[in-house]
N, C-alpha and C positions, 0 to 999 in steps of 0.2 A: 565384537566388533561390527556384524552386522545389522544388530540391531541400534547400534548408536549411530550406522550411518543411515539406516531409514529413517530416524527420529529428526536427527540433522537435515536429511532433506524435506520431509516436512516441515518441519521450523523453516526452514530457508523457502520454501513453497507459499507459506502464509505471508513470510516476509515480503515477498515479490509482488502478491496482489496488495498487498498493505501499501507497496512504495511505485507501485507502477504507474499509479493517477501522477504522482510526483516528478516522476521521472517524463513524463508527458508534459508538464504543465513547464517544468523547468528545463528539460533539455528541447523539446520541441517550440514550446510557448516563448522561451525565456524569461521566465514569471517565476519569481522565489514564494513558496505557497507553504511558510513553516506551520499555518494549522493545520496543513493536509491531515496531523493524528486527530483533529478533532473531528472531522469526517468519519474519519476510520472510529472513534468512539461513540460516534451518532448512531452507527451501523451495530454496534454492539450493544447498545441501549437499547435498539429497538427491537432487537432480537432477543435479547433476556427479558422486557417487559410484555413482550408478546405471548411468551412462553408462559412467566410466573403469573402475568396476572390474568390473562386470558383463554390459557390452555392452547395456545397454537402449537399443532406438529413443528419440531423443528426445522425441518424442509420450507415448510411453506412460510418461516418466517425469513428466511435466505433473500427470496423476491423483495421481501419490505425492508428487509436491510439494505439493499442495491436501491432503490428507489426511494425511501427517503431522503438519506444522501445526497441522490442525485440530484433533487429535487431543490434540495436544500442548497445546492453548490448552484443551482443556474440559476437562484435567484441570488444569491450574496454576487457571483458573476454579472450580472444587469445591475444590481445597485453598487455594486462596492467596488470589486475588483478589478471591471472593466478602467475606473478611471487611475488605476496606478499602471495599467500595461507601459505606458511611456514612461516612467518614473524611473528612478534610480533602484539597483538593488537593494541600497541601504533602506528606503522608502519603504520597501514592499516585504521587507525584515521586519522592521517594526511593526508595521498597519497589521501581518500578518501574527504576529508574537503577540500582540494586543488583544486578537480575535482567541488565540488561544487562552489565555488567562480569563478572557470574559466566560466561553465556553466552561470552563475548568469550574469556575466560581458558579454558573448559573444552574451545571449540573449539579453540584456540589450541594447548592441552597434547596433545587427541587425535590432531588432525588434521595439524599444522602451521600456519605462520603464512603458507606459501605461497601464491597466488593458484589458485584452483581453474578448470578451462578447462572449454566447454562444446564440444562435437563436435555443429556443425549436420551434417542432412541436406544430399547434395547439391541438393536442389530448394528448400534452403533458402539459397544462399550465392549470390553475385555479385548481380549487378543486373539491373534488366529496364527497357525503353526503354515508357513509357506518354506517348503524344502529345509526343515528343521530350524527355521529362524522366527522366533515370536515375534509376530507383528501386530501393532495396535488397530484395532478394526477403524477407528475414528482416523488415526494418521495415515492408513490407507486413504479413506474417503477425502481425507484433503488434498494428499497427494493427485487422486486422479481430477478431482474438481479444478485445481489451481494449475495443472498442467492443459487442463482444456482450453481454460482462460487464458494461459500465455499462449497458447496455440492461436487462439479467435483474436486476441488480440493485434500479433503480429501480422497474420493475414489482413485483419483491416485497416492496419497502418502500413502496409505495403500492397498488397493487390488488389485494394477497392479505390474507387473514385475519391471517396470521401479521404483516404488518407492522402492521396494524390494532392486534393485541394487544401488540405491540412497544411503539407510540406510546403506546398506555392502560399500561403497565406502568410507560414513564418518566416518565408527566405525573403518575399518582398511582398508587401501587404497592398503595397500602392498597385503595382502591378495586377498582383489579384483580383482588385476590386474594376482594375479595368478590364479584364476578362468576364466578368461577371460573377465571381465569386462573393457570394456573400462571407463576408472575412468575421464580422459581428456574430455572425448564428455560427459560423465552424468555431469559433473560438470557444463561443458559449456551450454549445454541445461536446465539446471535447473536455472542459472544464467538469460541465457536469459526468462526463463519463468517468474520468479520474476522481468525482467523489464519489462515485457510486461504486466504486472497484475498491476505494479505500473504504466505504462502507461496509462491503460486503466480507473484504478481508477482518475486518473486527469482529465480525458476527463468528467467520471460522474460526477467530485466533482468540476467541473469550474462553475458550477451555484451554487453549497451550498456555496463553498469557497471563491470563484473568481481566477484567475489566470493572475501573473504578475510575471516576472524575479525575484524575492525574494521569490517566493512561497517555495523552497526547504528551505531557511533559517527560514521561518514562522512557517511551521510544523514539522521539522527535530525532535522537542522535544516531539512532538505528537505521531511519527512513533515511536518512542524510548520507551517513557510510554507505548504503546501497548502490544509492543513485551516486556516489562520489566515487567508491572502487568499481561500478561497472562500467561508467562513463554515462553524460546525461542525454547523449544523442541517439540513443536507440532502445529499444526496449530489450532486446538481447543483452546488452550488456548488464543491467539491472537485474536481470533473470539470471545469468551465471553467477554474478555478484549475491545475490541472494542464495545461491544453493552453497556455493564456497563459504559465505561465512555463516551460513547454519550449522553447516555439518565443523564447521573450523569451534563452533560457538559451544554445542552441544558437547564435541568431543573433549574440548578443553574444560569443561566444568565436571565430567565424567572422570580425567583422569587426573587432572591435576586441578582439585576443588578450592585449595587455596590462590590461583591464582589466573583460575579461568575465566574470570570478568576480565581480564585483559586479553584474554587470548584474539577475540573479533579486532580490538584495536590495533594488536601486533601485525594481525594480516593485512590490514589495512596500510599500514604504513610502509610494509615492504611491497605491496603493490604499487603505491604511490611513487613509491622511491623507484622503479622499473619502469611504470607507465603511471606518468605523473597527468594524464590526461585521463586515467582509467583504462578499463581492459578493452572494453570495446570503442573507445574515442573516434567519433568520425573527423577524417581530416576536413580542415577548413580552409 
């Protein structure tokens, strides 16, 4: 039971890092970016290619898995996404869905449809015994890294000047500009940060989820479920929602394999019946 709980927490932590960028763009910037999974795929492929073709150590691939999608996100935000901030959510959905299919086709054409593998270092392989519970070394590493990222992101958004400026820009962009806040620069940096975190989540999750050209399509619904269940107005909501859904999904597939794939949807429905706006939705 404790092993299942531990694996579920690790799964949920990776889900959170993959999803938190979407929570920022959807909840704070009010922009529906369904192409978020494409940035996660970019990070996973960067890590896999650096390891398999250039023998770069696993830990050194993680900064690159963050930086490449972050730069890609900054470029796309300045050239494409910025034009859609004031458009309807339907326009944003159709545009970002189109980007997903373009990314899937491009990666499949350039790199093939085979699944990418991540070679973990020896010290992250196998299991270790913690108080009589067998704990996967890599899952423990993932939990520590993702917990640190979650704490740093929460502090950055709630305790720093950047976070205050971002909230001001979202609440009233015109007033924020009148106060001297560079709204476009704030949005660009936020979008790049969310894209980079998605890429880092893709690299960390490649060992757990697998990584192939269809990754954005397979996991798009999971990203949306986490944000919906947690509430899109904060980081705390998606964090606890990811943990809840991760544990429920792993436990369901272990105890009831025949219907385990439906557990995460059942949890979502039950939560939304009680809390239609999500677990930690902010009053508007």
